[in-house]
Residue, then its C-alpha position, 0 to 999 in steps of 0.5 A: m507497523q500493524e496499520f502498515l502491514v493492513a494497508l499493504f494488505l489492501l493495496s493487493v487486493p483490487v475492491s472486490v468481493s474477492a478482497l478478502a481472499h488475497s493478502g500482501t507478500d513479503q515482497d510487497e511490503k519490502a518494495c512499499a515501507p520506503d515510500v509508506q515512511r517516507f511519504c506517509r508516516k504522519l497518517m499511519d495512525r488514521g486508518d489503512f485507506t488513508i495510507l492507500a490514498c497516500l501511496k496513490e497521491n503520491r504515485p510519482k514520486l513512489s520508487a518504481a518497485c512501489r509503483y508496480v506494487l500498486v499497479s500489479h494489484g489493480q490500485 
């Protein structure tokens, strides 16, 4: 679960110098938790960027709420 929270942190920031200044919200976590469990569960031990890549790869199948989180954070 810790890796999932870190992945959401990464989702919450654009890849830039300011990446360390932001964090995901509880709402972001709630929006994407079911999608991470559904599509990326087997990858959770492979690191945060892998989870992010998995979510992006599965974007058409994600819930509208999780897609919004990705888009709103520049992903």
